[in-house]
C-alpha positions in Angstrom: 0.0 0.0 0.0 2.9 2.4 0.6 4.0 2.2 -3.1 0.4 2.7 -4.4 -0.2 6.0 -2.7 2.6 8.0 -4.5 1.8 6.5 -7.9 -1.9 7.3 -7.5 -1.1 10.9 -6.3 1.0 11.6 -9.5 -1.8 10.1 -11.7 -4.4 12.2 -10.1 -2.3 15.3 -10.4 -1.7 14.5 -14.2 -5.4 13.9 -14.7 -6.2 17.2 -13.0 -3.8 19.0 -15.2 -5.3 17.3 -18.2 -8.8 18.3 -17.2 -7.7 21.9 -16.8 -6.3 21.8 -20.3 -9.5 20.3 -21.6 -11.5 23.0 -20.0 -9.1 25.6 -21.4 -9.6 24.2 -24.9 -13.5 24.5 -24.4 -13.1 28.0 -23.3 -10.8 28.8 -26.3 -13.3 27.2 -28.6 -16.2 29.3 -27.2 -14.1 32.5 -27.5 -13.1 31.7 -31.0 -16.9 30.9 -32.0 -17.9 34.1 -30.5 -15.2 36.1 -32.2 -15.8 34.4 -35.5 -18.4 37.0 -37.0 -15.9 39.7 -36.0 -12.8 38.0 -37.3 -11.7 40.8 -39.7 -12.1 43.3 -36.9 -10.1 41.5 -34.2 -7.2 40.5 -36.4 -7.9 36.9 -37.0 -6.3 35.8 -40.2 -8.5 34.1 -42.7 -11.8 35.8 -41.6 -15.1 34.3 -40.6 -14.7 30.6 -41.8 -11.2 30.2 -40.5 -12.3 31.4 -37.0 -15.6 29.4 -37.1 -13.6 26.1 -38.0 -11.0 26.9 -35.5 -13.5 27.3 -32.7 -15.3 24.1 -33.7 -11.8 22.3 -33.7 -11.0 23.7 -30.1 -14.3 22.6 -28.9 -14.1 19.2 -30.2 -10.5 18.7 -28.9 -11.6 19.8 -25.4 -14.7 17.5 -25.3 -12.6 14.5 -26.7 -9.9 15.1 -24.2 -12.5 15.2 -21.4 -14.2 11.9 -22.7 -10.7 10.3 -22.7 -10.1 11.4 -19.2 -13.4 9.8 -18.1 -12.4 6.6 -19.8 -9.0 6.7 -18.1 -10.4 7.5 -14.7 -12.8 4.6 -14.9 -10.2 2.2 -16.0 -7.9 3.3 -13.2 -10.7 3.0 -10.6 -11.5 -0.6 -11.7 -7.6 -1.3 -11.7 -7.4 -0.1 -8.1 -10.4 -2.0 -7.0 -9.0 -5.3 -8.5 -5.7 -4.6 -6.9 -7.4 -4.2 -3.5 -9.4 -7.4 -3.9 -6.2 -9.2 -4.8 -4.5 -8.1 -1.7 -7.5 -8.8 0.5 -7.5 -12.4 -0.8 -3.7 -12.7 -0.6 -3.3 -11.4 3.0 -5.0 -13.1 5.8 -7.0 -10.8 8.1 -4.6 -11.4 11.0 -1.7 -10.0 8.9 -3.4 -7.0 7.6 
């Protein structure tokens, strides 16, 4: 159990950082979508269509990263549960 906690702590920190990046991508996508009608005024190269497609791309990247994080989190939870079950079966209650 002493080895599991530091590994789990690092994994949770990395997942939190990826979740923040996912939220940042979604916010950037919303900003791009809101700025797309005014692309020529705010200096976005390519005009309306480029900003619109960029916003959609950022939104889809953020949503897909969030979905991937959910799948990874669910898999890690299942792995942790099976690890705990293995050690409960392996150790006798008097030794634990």
